[in-house]
C-alpha positions in Angstrom: 86.0 -29.7 57.8 83.1 -27.7 56.5 80.7 -29.6 58.7 81.0 -31.2 62.2 80.3 -34.8 61.3 78.7 -35.8 64.7 77.3 -39.3 64.6 73.9 -39.5 66.3 73.8 -42.7 68.2 70.3 -42.5 69.5 67.8 -44.9 68.2 64.3 -44.3 66.9 62.9 -40.8 66.1 65.1 -39.3 68.8 68.1 -40.0 66.6 67.0 -37.2 64.2 68.0 -34.2 66.2 67.0 -30.8 64.6 69.7 -28.9 62.8 71.1 -25.6 64.1 69.9 -22.6 62.2 73.3 -22.1 60.7 73.8 -25.7 59.7 73.4 -27.2 56.3 69.9 -28.4 55.5 69.0 -32.1 55.2 68.0 -32.9 51.6 65.2 -35.4 50.6 64.9 -36.0 46.9 61.7 -37.9 45.9 61.6 -39.1 42.3 58.5 -40.5 40.6 58.6 -42.7 37.5 56.5 -41.6 34.5 54.3 -39.1 36.3 52.7 -36.4 34.2 53.0 -32.8 35.2 49.2 -32.4 35.5 48.5 -35.2 38.0 48.4 -33.3 41.3 45.1 -32.1 42.8 46.4 -28.8 44.1 47.6 -27.9 40.7 44.2 -28.2 39.1 43.4 -31.9 38.6 40.2 -32.4 40.6 39.9 -36.0 39.5 43.0 -37.2 41.5 43.7 -37.5 45.2 47.2 -36.4 46.2 47.1 -34.9 49.7 50.9 -35.3 50.4 51.9 -33.6 47.2 49.2 -31.0 47.7 50.8 -30.2 51.0 54.2 -29.8 49.3 52.6 -27.4 46.8 51.1 -25.4 49.7 54.3 -25.3 51.7 56.8 -25.1 48.8 57.5 -23.7 45.3 56.0 -25.2 42.2 57.9 -24.9 38.9 55.2 -24.9 36.2 57.6 -25.1 33.3 60.2 -27.7 34.3 61.4 -29.8 31.4 63.6 -32.8 30.8 66.1 -33.0 27.9 65.3 -36.6 27.1 62.0 -38.2 28.1 63.4 -41.7 28.9 64.1 -43.1 32.4 67.8 -43.9 32.2 68.9 -40.7 30.4 66.7 -38.5 32.6 68.0 -40.0 35.8 71.6 -39.6 34.6 70.8 -35.9 34.1 69.4 -35.7 37.7 72.5 -37.4 39.1 75.0 -35.2 37.2 73.2 -31.8 36.9 73.9 -31.9 33.1 71.9 -32.6 30.0 71.9 -35.9 28.2 74.4 -34.8 25.5 76.9 -34.0 28.3 76.2 -37.2 30.3 76.6 -39.4 27.3 73.4 -41.3 28.3 70.8 -41.0 25.6 69.3 -44.5 25.7 69.1 -47.5 28.0 72.3 -49.2 29.1 74.6 -46.3 28.3 77.2 -45.2 30.9 77.5 -41.8 32.5 80.7 -39.9 31.4 83.2 -41.1 33.9 84.7 -37.6 34.2 81.5 -36.2 35.7 80.9 -36.1 39.5 77.5 -37.3 40.6 75.2 -35.7 43.2 75.7 -38.3 46.1 79.5 -38.3 45.7 79.6 -34.5 45.8 77.3 -34.2 48.8 79.2 -37.0 50.7 82.4 -35.1 50.1 81.2 -32.1 52.0 79.8 -34.0 55.0 76.4 -35.4 54.1 75.4 -38.9 55.0 73.8 -40.4 51.8 71.0 -42.9 51.5 69.2 -44.5 48.5 66.2 -46.7 48.0 64.2 -47.6 44.9 64.8 -47.5 41.2 68.4 -47.0 40.2 68.5 -47.9 36.4 71.9 -46.5 35.8 75.3 -48.2 35.5 77.1 -49.6 38.5 75.2 -49.5 41.8 74.2 -46.7 44.2 76.9 -47.9 46.6 79.6 -47.3 44.0 78.3 -43.9 43.1 78.5 -42.2 46.5 75.6 -43.6 48.6 76.7 -44.6 52.1 73.6 -46.7 52.8 71.1 -48.4 50.6 68.1 -50.6 50.9 65.6 -52.2 48.5 67.5 -51.2 45.3 65.6 -52.0 42.1 68.1 -51.9 39.2 65.7 -52.6 36.3 63.6 -50.3 34.1 60.3 -51.9 35.1 58.7 -55.0 36.6 55.8 -56.1 38.7 55.1 -53.8 41.6 55.0 -56.8 44.0 58.7 -57.1 44.7 60.9 -59.4 46.8 64.3 -58.4 48.2 66.8 -60.5 50.1 67.9 -59.1 53.5 70.5 -61.3 55.2 68.6 -64.6 55.7 65.1 -63.0 55.3 63.2 -62.4 52.1 61.1 -59.3 52.2 58.1 -59.0 49.9 55.7 -56.1 49.3 54.4 -53.5 47.0 57.1 -51.3 45.5 56.0 -47.9 46.8 55.4 -49.3 50.3 58.8 -51.0 50.4 60.7 -47.9 49.4 58.8 -45.7 51.8 59.4 -48.2 54.6 63.1 -48.2 53.8 63.2 -44.4 54.0 61.1 -44.4 57.2 63.4 -47.0 58.9 66.5 -45.1 57.8 65.2 -41.9 59.3 64.3 -43.7 62.6 67.7 -45.6 62.7 69.8 -42.8 64.2 71.1 -41.1 61.1 73.4 -38.2 61.5 72.7 -34.7 60.1 72.9 -33.5 57.5 71.6 -36.3 55.3 70.9 -36.6 51.6 68.2 -39.2 51.1 67.0 -40.2 47.6 63.7 -42.1 47.4 63.2 -43.3 43.8 59.8 -44.8 43.2 58.8 -47.2 40.3 55.3 -45.8 40.4 53.3 -44.9 38.3 55.3 -46.7 35.6 53.4 -49.7 34.1 52.4 -52.4 34.8 49.5 -50.2 36.0 48.5 -52.5 38.9 47.7 -50.3 42.0 46.6 -52.0 45.2 43.0 -53.0 45.0 41.7 -50.3 47.3 43.1 -47.6 45.1 42.1 -49.2 41.9 38.5 -49.6 43.1 38.4 -46.0 44.1 39.0 -44.7 40.6 37.1 -47.5 38.9 33.9 -46.4 40.6 34.2 -43.0 38.9 36.5 -43.2 36.0 38.7 -40.1 35.4 37.8 -37.9 32.5 39.6 -38.0 29.2 42.5 -35.6 28.7 41.5 -32.6 26.6 43.9 -33.7 23.9 42.7 -37.3 23.8 42.8 -38.7 20.3 42.1 -42.3 19.0 45.3 -42.2 17.0 48.2 -39.9 16.5 47.7 -37.8 13.3 50.9 -39.0 11.6 53.8 -41.3 12.1 56.1 -39.6 14.7 58.8 -42.1 14.2 58.2 -44.2 17.3 54.7 -45.7 17.1 55.8 -49.3 17.2 57.8 -49.2 20.5 56.6 -51.4 23.4 54.8 -48.5 25.2 52.5 -47.9 22.2 51.6 -51.6 22.0 49.9 -51.8 25.4 46.5 -51.0 23.8 45.3 -51.6 20.3 44.7 -48.8 17.8 42.5 -46.8 17.6 42.4 -46.0 21.4 38.9 -46.0 22.7 37.5 -43.6 25.2 36.6 -46.5 27.6 40.1 -48.0 27.3 41.9 -44.7 28.0 39.7 -43.9 31.0 40.4 -47.4 32.4 44.2 -46.8 31.9 43.9 -43.4 33.7 42.0 -45.1 36.6 44.9 -47.5 37.3 47.5 -44.7 36.5 45.8 -42.4 39.0 45.6 -45.3 41.5 49.3 -45.8 41.4 50.0 -42.1 41.9 47.6 -41.8 44.8 49.0 -44.9 46.5 52.6 -43.5 46.0 51.3 -40.1 47.4 50.1 -42.0 50.5 53.6 -43.4 51.0 55.2 -40.0 50.5 52.9 -38.9 53.3 54.4 -41.6 55.5 57.9 -40.3 54.8 57.1 -36.7 55.5 55.1 -37.7 58.6 58.2 -39.4 60.0 60.4 -36.4 59.5 57.7 -34.1 61.0 57.2 -36.2 64.1 61.0 -36.1 64.7 61.1 -32.3 64.4 63.5 -32.6 61.4 61.2 -31.7 58.6 61.6 -27.9 59.1 65.4 -28.4 58.6 65.0 -30.4 55.5 64.9 -29.3 51.9 62.3 -31.6 50.1 62.3 -31.9 46.4 59.8 -33.8 44.4 60.2 -34.5 40.7 59.4 -37.0 38.0 61.9 -38.5 35.5 59.5 -37.8 32.6 55.8 -37.7 31.8 53.5 -40.0 30.0 50.8 -39.7 27.3 48.1 -42.2 28.6 45.8 -41.3 25.7 46.9 -37.8 24.9 47.5 -37.2 21.2 46.6 -40.9 20.6 49.7 -42.0 22.4 50.4 -44.1 25.5 54.1 -43.8 26.2 56.6 -41.1 26.9 58.4 -41.0 23.6 57.3 -37.7 22.3 58.0 -34.0 22.5 54.5 -33.0 23.8 54.3 -31.4 27.2 52.6 -34.5 28.7 55.9 -36.3 28.1 58.7 -33.7 28.4 57.3 -31.4 31.1 57.4 -32.8 34.7 56.0 -31.9 38.1 58.7 -30.3 40.2 58.2 -28.9 43.7 60.7 -27.5 46.1 59.9 -27.2 49.8 62.5 -25.1 51.5 63.4 -25.0 55.2 61.3 -22.4 57.0 58.6 -22.5 54.3 60.5 -19.9 52.3 58.5 -18.8 49.3 55.6 -21.1 50.4 52.8 -21.4 47.9 54.7 -19.7 45.1 54.3 -20.7 41.4 57.3 -20.1 39.2 56.6 -20.0 35.4 60.2 -19.5 34.1 61.6 -22.2 31.8 63.9 -24.6 33.6 65.2 -28.1 33.6 64.7 -30.8 36.3 68.4 -31.4 36.6 68.9 -27.8 37.9 68.1 -29.4 41.3 71.8 -30.4 41.6 73.0 -26.8 41.5 70.1 -25.8 43.8 71.2 -28.3 46.4 74.7 -26.9 46.2 73.5 -23.4 46.6 71.3 -24.2 49.6 74.0 -26.2 51.3 76.4 -23.2 50.7 79.3 -24.8 48.9 80.8 -24.3 45.5 79.1 -26.4 42.9 81.2 -28.5 40.5 81.9 -26.8 37.2 79.5 -27.5 34.4 76.3 -27.9 36.3 73.1 -26.6 34.7 72.5 -23.2 36.2 71.2 -21.0 37.6 70.0 -22.6 40.8 66.3 -22.7 41.2 66.6 -20.3 44.1 67.7 -17.6 41.6 64.7 -18.4 39.6 62.4 -18.1 42.6 63.9 -14.8 43.7 63.5 -13.5 40.1 67.2 -12.7 39.9 67.0 -14.8 36.7 63.8 -15.2 34.7 64.7 -18.7 33.6 66.3 -20.1 30.4 65.5 -18.1 27.2 64.9 -21.5 25.6 64.8 -25.2 26.6 65.5 -28.1 24.3 64.7 -31.8 24.3 65.5 -34.7 22.0 64.5 -38.3 21.5 66.8 -40.7 19.6 67.0 -39.8 15.9 63.3 -39.2 15.4 62.3 -36.0 17.3 63.8 -32.7 18.5 62.1 -29.8 20.4 62.8 -26.2 21.3 60.6 -24.0 23.5 61.1 -20.2 23.9 58.5 -18.0 25.6 55.0 -19.2 24.7 56.0 -21.1 21.6 57.2 -24.7 21.1 58.7 -26.1 17.9 58.9 -29.9 17.3 60.9 -31.3 14.4 60.4 -34.8 13.0 63.5 -35.6 10.9 62.2 -38.9 9.6 58.7 -37.6 8.9 60.1 -34.4 7.4 57.7 -32.2 9.2 57.3 -29.6 11.9 54.8 -28.7 14.6 54.5 -25.3 16.1 52.3 -24.5 19.2 51.4 -21.4 21.2 51.3 -22.9 24.6 49.7 -19.9 26.2 46.6 -20.0 24.0 46.8 -23.8 23.3 48.3 -25.6 26.3 47.0 -28.9 25.1 49.0 -28.6 21.8 46.0 -29.2 19.5 46.4 -26.3 17.0 49.5 -26.8 14.8 50.6 -23.4 13.5 53.6 -24.6 11.4 51.7 -24.1 8.1 50.4 -20.6 9.0 52.3 -17.8 7.2 51.4 -15.6 10.1 53.9 -17.6 12.3 56.6 -18.1 9.7 59.1 -15.8 11.5 58.4 -17.5 14.8 59.1 -20.9 13.3 62.3 -19.7 11.6 63.5 -18.2 14.9 62.9 -21.3 16.9 64.4 -23.5 14.2 67.5 -21.4 14.2 67.7 -21.7 18.0 67.3 -25.5 17.7 69.9 -25.7 15.0 72.4 -23.7 17.1 71.8 -25.9 20.1 72.2 -29.1 18.1 75.5 -27.9 16.6 76.7 -26.8 20.0 75.9 -30.3 21.5 77.4 -32.2 18.6 74.0 -33.7 17.6 74.7 -35.8 14.5 71.4 -34.5 13.0 72.5 -30.9 13.1 73.5 -30.9 9.5 70.1 -32.2 8.4 68.2 -29.3 9.9 67.7 -26.6 7.3 66.4 -23.3 8.6 
């Protein structure tokens, strides 16, 4: 055995005995639902309160260019579980099943001695128990629903706010006498709509409404191929400044309330003396527009939808406070967990591990790619991002260094013709490599 699987029988916080220095780290993976990359106070958003996430930023490593390959909950979560992109998982839309040949994160970690625990939003096929989790509690297997939830436990019905219930499940698990090492996944449904935070948090942001995003628009400048989907019907067109600021108030309220619950979880680990032996990863499954570019939902290739917050707090505060700008994917967390736990990762995982990126042994991917159904494709390399709209028959090109809000489309400028052609060629090659059915339609 690679690990001495001692079962800790003590109850309460004493059950969480610290790991030996040479032992594998505990792993806590916290996943938010629809949280934009720019909604953390310590990362520059002075309008929002996120003390727990701020602490992770201070004590950990922030990846400022972490992307998803598909900005939809189910595909993105399948990528996290498998460490592969959505073309490899076979999950590109709701209800699709993960390629049965692919091992998933909890199964792999359980096979090398980890006790595995899950609470929160699952939203993939089967159940967490059938995909390698030893213990579960309060599993929500839908895409969305009211944040006031009820779960049946034996003969008792437990009702509460989603973020509080999931945090309580994690806290109780950590207090119950779990053995080390553990892999715990806490998958929140916040800040996904319905945007109904607890009254105290809603009132806090309603008193002083958040400012509009710099790329606020009343309407998207053209039909991007997905303007009639449910997410875009939550407010009438054109979007008004008052309506968007109101949406941001409730969105921020959900994030701050979730942050409060993350604080409870981290506090439990800290009180037990286990936090210093625990790798903590925070990430979102995708972002959300909430008024940016005239959009509300996540179904776009703009950074507010495809770039996610990702923070890694390593045992011993290694690399504390560091910001890493290299291009990466959120599903590289799987290979990172394998590297930190010091066992050989399954073949085919997205590499390198994020530790390599932190230590600058690798500057990150030369390019990252994203796609959404048959209506949008994206490639980013260096400072430039190219978006292709097959149905609209048009391109967008942005210099993200000089124009991070993606307001100045350079695709019609002759000065950037070579840049557009280079990125289009990269995108075409990627699509062909992945078997994208639209590959033949992209003419460079």
